[in-house]
N, C-alpha and C positions, 0 to 999 in steps of 0.2 A: 721427383715428379711426378707431379697429379695422374693421377690411373682415366686412363679414359672412359667413358659412357658408352656402357652397352646403349644401343640402340635395337627394343626387339618391337615388331610387328604385327606379329599374331601369337595366339593361343599355343601352339605348338613351341613357337622359339622362346615363351615364357618355362612352358613343362623345361623344355629341354636345357636352359641355362638356371632354371632356380630347383627344379625339383631331385632331391634324392629320394628315395626308400632304404629306410633304416629297418626295418622288419616290422616292427610297431607302430610304426611311425613316420607318418610322409611328410617330409619336411621341405619348405618352399622357403628358400635363403635368397638373397637379391640383394648385390650392394651398387652405389654408382650407377644407374641403368635411368632410363629413359622407357615407358611401356606407351605404346601408341595405340594397344589396340585393348578392345574390351576383355574382360580376365573373367572365369568364371569358374571355380571348384564346385565341380561337378558331384556328388554321392556315388554315381556308378563307378569314375575314377577311382575313389579313395575306400570303396567297399567299407569295410567296418573298420578301419584303423584311424587312429588317431591324427591329429594335424598338426604341425607347426609352423609357422610364419611369419620370418625375420626379413623385415623390409631395411637396407641403411642408405639415406642419400638414394632414395628413390622417388623419381617422378612419373604419374599415372597420370596421362592425358584422357582415359576414357574412365567408364564402370568398371568396379573390383566388386563382384557378388560372391559373397561367403553364404548367401542365404540355404542352398540346397545343402548342405551337410546333415545335421541333424544328428551328429554324431559330437565326440568330444575333439576338445583342440586344447592339444598338451600348453603351447603356450603362442600368444601374439603379441612380436614387438616391432612397433614401426617407430623406427628414430629417422630425425633430420629429412621427413620422407615431405613431398606435396603432390595431392590429391585433389584433379580439376574437378572430377564428377563424384557421383555417389559412392560411398563406401559401405556396403550392405554385408552387414555381419549378423542377422538377426536366428532366433531359434538354435542359438549356438549353446554349445554347456564347455565354458573355458576354464582353463584351468589357471592361467595365470595372463592379464595384459598390460603392456607399459607401453605407451602412446607420448614422445618426447619431441619437441621443436619439431614440431609437423603443421603443415598448413592445409585443410579442407576448405575447397571451394564451394562444394556442396552440402550435403548430408552425410552423417555418418549413422549410422543405424545399426544398433546392440539388442534393438528389445526382445521381450521376452526369452531373455537370455538368464544361464546359470553361472556366476563366477566363483569359485569354489578357494581361489587363493588370493593374493594382494592384486589389487590394480590400482596403475599408478597414471595420471593423465596429466600430464604439465608442459609449462611451455607452449602451448599449443596456439593456433588460429585455427577458428571453426568459423567458416561463413554461412551456411546452411546447416538444417535442423540437426541438432544434437541430442539421439532418440536413446535412451536407456528406459525407457518406459517397461513397466510388467515385469523386473529383471529382481533375480535373487543376488545380494551379495555377503558371501559367509565370512570374508576375511574382512582385513581393513582397507576401504577408497580412500585412496590420496588424487583428490583433483584441485591442485592450488595452481596460481598463476597462468591462468586461460584468459584467453579473448573469445567471448560466445558473441558473434553478430545477429545471430537468428535466435530462434526458437530453443529451447532447452526443457526436455521432458525428463523427469524421474519419478511420471506418476505412478502409483500402484507399486512399489518395488518395496524390498524385504534389505534392511542393513542390518546383520548381522554383530557386523563389528563396527569401530569407531571411523567415522566419516568426515574426512576433511577439505572441506569447499574454499579455504582462505585465498584472501587475496585475488579472487576472480572477479571479472567483469562483464557483466550480461547486458548485452545493448537492449534486449527483448523481454528481460526478466527469466525466469524459470517457473516449471512447476512440478512441486513434490507432491500433489492429490494423493491422499489416501496412502501413504506411506507409511513404513514402522522403521525408527531407528530404535533397535534394541540395545544398542552401546552411545556412546556420544555424540553428537555432531557440535563440528567446529564451524562457523561460517561467519571467519573474522576478517575483516576490511572487504567486504563486499560492495559491489558498486551495480546498481542496478538502474538505466537510465528508463528505457520510453514503457516497457510494462512493468507488469508487479511480480514481484516475489510471492509464488501460491503456495503457502502451507495449509493448504483448507483442509482439513480432517486428517492432520498426520498427527500421528504416536508418536512423542518424545519421553523415551522409557528411561532414560537418566538425564544426569546434569549433561546440557547441552548449550552452547555459545552463540549468540547472533550479536556477536560484537563490532564497533570501530567500520561501523557500516551505514552506506548511503542507498536508501531506496527510493529515488525520484519518480519510479516509476508506481509505487507504492510498496506496499507490504499485506499479506494476507494470513490472518492465523486464525480463521473461522472453521470453530467447532473443532480446534487442535487439543488435543488431549496432551497436559504436561505434567507428567506424573511426580517428576520432581523439581528441579529448577529448569529455568531455561535463561540464563545469563544475558540480559540486552543492554549492555552500557553503552554510552557514545555513538547510540544510532540515530539517526535523521530519518522520518519518514515523511513523502508527501502526501498529505492527509486526503486530496483529492481524489485518489486514486486506491484509497485503503476505505473497506468496511467499517463499520463503528464497533464490531466486537473486535475485531484485531486491534482497535486505539484503547481500547476497556480492557483488552487482554494486557496489552502491553503499560499501562496505566496501574493496573495490578500488582504486575512484574516489577515495575520500579518502586511500589510501595513494598514489596515483601524484601525488596533490597535497600528500605530505608533510603530512596531516593524519592525526596516528597517533590523536590524544586522538579526535575521531570514529569515524575506523576501528575504535575499541575500543568505543562506543559500537551502533555496528551487529553488530560481533561480536559482542556479547551479544544484539540484538535475532534475529541470525540462530539463534544458539543457542537461544535461546525458543521460536523457528518449528518448528526442528528436532527441538526437545523432542514439541511438540504432533502433528508429522507423523507422530512414530514412535510415539506412543500411536493415533494415528488408525489407520496401516498394520498395528500391532497388533491393534487390535481388528477392521479389516476381514480380517487373512488367518485371525483364529481363525473368524468367522463363517464366511467361506468353506470353512475345515477343516471344521468342522462340516458345514455343508450339503455337501459331498463325503464324507464319513463314512457320512452318512443316507440318501444316495443321493438326491436331491431331485433332480440333473438326470439326465437319460438319455444313455445314452453315455459314462458317466463311462470315462476312464482312469484307471490305476492313479495313486496319490498319488506324486508326485515326488520326490526327495531336494532336488531346487532349492528346492521351493515351501517344504519345511521348513527346510530351510536358512537361508531367509529369514526366516521366522518366529524362529529362533534368532537371526539376525544382529538383528533389529530387538529383543528380549529386552535381548540384550549392549550393543550402542549406547546402548539407552535405559536401564540400569543407571548407566551410562560417563558419561552426560549429568548425571542424577541425582546422582550422588555429585560430581561439578564443581560443579552449581548449589549444594550445601548445604555443601561444605567450602571454597569461596574464588569462588563466583558467577562461572564460568567464569572463573578464573583474574585476575580485576579485583579483588576486594576481601579484602586481607587480614584485614580487621577480622572479615569473616566466617568466616575460617580460623581466627581466635584464638577465635571463639564456636564453631567445629565443634569445635575440639579440646578446650575444656573441658569441655563439653557430654558428648563421648561419652568422654573421662576419667571426670567422674563420675559416667558411668552404667557404666562397666566398673567402677569401682572398688566403687561400692554394692552390685552384685552379687557382688563378689570379697570384700566384707565378710559382705554379708548369708550367703553361702555358708559362712564358717567361723562364723557365728552359727549357723547348722543345724546345724553340725556338732558344736558345745559347743569350736571350739577359740578364741575370741575372750577376752582375756582381761576385757572390761567387758561388761555388760550393759545396754543402753541404757533408758533410764528416768532418774525422779529419788527419789534417795537422801536426796542432800544436796549440797552447791557443792560440796564438794569432790571429790566422785566423780565428779559429772556434767565439771567443769571438766578432770578428771585423762580423761577416757575422751574429750572433745573434743580435748583437745593432744595423745593419742594419735594419735585419727583422723587429724588435721590433718597431723600430722608425719609419717606415712605416705603420706599422699595425694601430696605432692608428690615423695616419692621414685617413687610407682607413676607419676607424669607423666610421669617421664622415661622413656622410650622403653626404653633400656638399664640399667635397674636389675636387681639380681638376683634370680632367684625367689624365695628365701627372704630376703626383707628386711624382713620385719615378726619383731621379737625375740619367742622366745616363742610363736610361733605353728607349728605343723605342718600344710603343707600338705598337701593329695590332691591325684590326678592331677585330678579338676575343677576345682579352683584354679588347676590350672599352665594346664590349659585356657583358663579365662578371662583369666589371664594373658596368655596368647599372642597370643589376640585382641583382646585389649583393647592391646596392644604394635603391632600391627597397625595398629588405627583410627587412634590416637593418632600413632604415626607418619607414617601419612597425613598428616593434619591437620596436623602440623609441617612438611612436605614441601610441602602445597599453602599455607598459609600463604607461606614463602618463596617461593616460585613467583609469588603475588599482587603480592610486591614487584618484580617482573621484568615486570610488565605493560606497559610499553612499550616494550619491546624485545621482545615476543611475535611481533608482527603482521609 
């Protein structure tokens, strides 16, 4: 027979049903209950004693505030529970924490806390802020198989032992900024959707793993310190939400693992992000230049050569990147090189022929007289196109046609562009030996 659910409507009823004073420890133990009021554990009530909290199959409709303890908690164990409002337990010192098979409708806050023994958080659904920022974990941390539907904050934390974040789904990403992993970090089968997984300024002291994961919201390893190896096999990163340094770090990590194919993929992503960065920098620099020239700011210093040189540098780098992308897709596609060469040669040859026609030097007029004339004009044009396609052709390669200085100029420019296309095509065939 199923046990009847206890209905608790006040703080007094909660303490009467759950509180047990064992001498050194105040134990709050409750099972199969529904709490319909705010619960607040007060420091005056518990004095200098330690606290234990054991909830099993408890549904809490209101806020639970563990914030005022400021002393040690022996153990917190929450299993098969449901919390509709905030669960606040920040600024606490906890020996061990276990949260299993539970649902949190709003925030779970253990920020600025100390965990001296193992922490295990598994098979839960979190719909509000999950906040463990500024906390210290002295023993192993196990947080696998959870669904995080809101922001997750592990910023400025110290992890003294192994940390396992396997098989988690982060709808809005997670932040680990400035945290230190003194032992191994396991980040396998992680899925991040809307926002990025942020490991900016994080220190990985030992071999760590970020494998078989999908970062649709992006990934940041900006200024991270990797003292040994960060294994990153089989990951997908949406580059639009990732910074260039992160993509460069991942590329170099794949190279250390002798995975040139994946390194090339992230080289491509890095170049795309760099191109966007240059566009943004150029736009910002132009706005700043215009603002300075119009004298909007007070106490404007004379415009330095360094600022102008930076603007010119952005333009030069952007031109190089555009040329590389169009000609062989950053050195990765020989077919792009072939298309670029054929297209540029066709454009150059069309302008070259048009110039001759306008000068009255071309032996054929384009149009339909009869099939024989049309066929001859097409054969003549195609015959010399293939000669034009070869960058070392003679200047006067078309029989019976007198070239003007303008024709020579068009020919020279076309040779340069077509020769560049041929070179880029050859370079793309060497892509696996480039990085």
